[in-house]
C-alpha positions, 0 to 999 in steps of 0.5 A: 661357789660362795665367797666363803668357800672360795676363801677356804679353798685358797687358804686351806686346800690340801694341795694348793692352799696358801697356808699349807705350803709355805712360810708367808712371813718376813721380807722374803714372804708376803707380809710381816706381823707385829712379832716379827717387827720387834721382840717388844711385842711378844715380851709384853704379851708374855707379861700380860699372860703373867698378869692373867695367871696371877689374877686367877690365883696362880694355878699350879698347871697353866696352859699357854696356847697360841693360835697360828703361831707363825715362826714361833717368834712371839712365843719365844719372846713371851717365854723369855719374859716369863722366865723372870717368874720361876713359879709361873714358868715351871707351871707352864705347858705350851700348846701351838695350834698350827696346820702348816707343816713348813711353819711347824718346822720353823716353830720347832727350830725357834723353840728348841729347848722349850719344855712341855711344848705340844703341837695341835691341828685344832684347839679342841685337841688342847687339854682342858685347864686354866689357860691364856690363849693368844690369837694374833692375826688369826681371825682375819683368815677365817672365811667370811660370807659376803652378802650383797643388797639388791632390790629383792633382798640380801643375796650371797656373793659368789665367785664364778668363772667365765668362758676364758677361765677368768674369775668374777664376783656375782650375787646368787640368783635368789635372796637369802630368806629372812636375812634382814632380821639378822642384820646389825642396826647400822647395816639395815639402812645400807644402800643397794649394792652394799656388801655386808661381811660376816663370819660364823660365830663357832670359833669365838664361841668355842674359845669363850665357852672354854674360858667361861668353864675352865678359867683364864683369858684370850687375847685377840689382836687383828686388823678390823673395825669396832662396829658391825657395818657394811663394807667390802674388805675382802683382799689379797696380799702378795709380796707386801702389796695388795693384789686382786683376790680373784687372781692366782688363787692359792698364791696370795694371802686372802683375808678380810677385816675382823668385826670386833663387835660381832666377836664381842656379841658372840662371846657374851652370848655364851656367858664370857666377859669381854674387855675392850676393844682398844687400838693396838697402839693404846694397848701396848702403851698401857702395858709399857712398850715405851718404857721397854723401848727406852730400856733397850735403846739405853744399852744399844748402839745408835744403829740398834737404837734407831731400829728400836725406835722405828719398831716402836713407831710401827707398832703404835703409830696411827699414821701411814704404815703404822699398826697402831690404830688399824689393829685392835685388841680385845680380851675375853675371859671367865666372867669372874675376871673383872679387870685385865691389864691394858684393857679394863677401866679405860675410855670407850673406843668409838672410832672406826 
């Protein structure tokens, strides 16, 4: 089967899929996301959402949508920040797009008492209207196609099984016709054996079309690269360590890096405006994360202050273990929204 289908089954099989059967987050899970690192992350995204609400004219009804909301931590922190703006808070309806029943229960517990909150299996089910859409570590788990360059052309990469039941990668016997003409410029000169990954554009185009027609913005935060290029990033994470993606299917999180240039191109193709991308570290600093950390530390014990400082470093630092440069941030919006906090009128980011 092609890699995209293997990835889809590993994550979303109705009985054995990784994302339909467990809580993968936190120390006892397989990985930790930025909202679980510190309250500062969600608070700043809440205030960012408020800036969008104001920029589009402070509509009386405003939808705050989160794709893949984990345990509800980020939404809880964002809403706490938004309570300082009663007109906005009263206008909100909250929509969580989540298919994992285990995580839905945890989100319900985290957000107990929040008014106007609804869960959905798909963003297509969210009512129309002006909105902010938050997507933190969402696109990396959407299935990828992998293509391998051979002398005969670009072949779809597949997953096979040997006589002993072991899984292995192999290129499809025949090349994909005319695939060369669809390649980004940097990939056309890739050497034999190179791997190129791509995701279908339907998800980003769906978001971009909604925002183009109904007003608002989406914020996409994920690990990935700024330019479309060759490279094999298909990976598995289990117990906070890298694992073989072909071992124990359904028991580990399988992901691949996000191609932000491809996302931007698809959003612009349907008429939305793209802002960024920037690194997560730069984005959070522009939003004032350092000032927020200083404020928290000023009122805290030495032990809590040390935790806040450690969280700030992890969220913004570019060194080993830091999320600052590995994670990128991009917004898409209604084309009339020309400036967005943290991303607009900033120096171009050209690093990988």
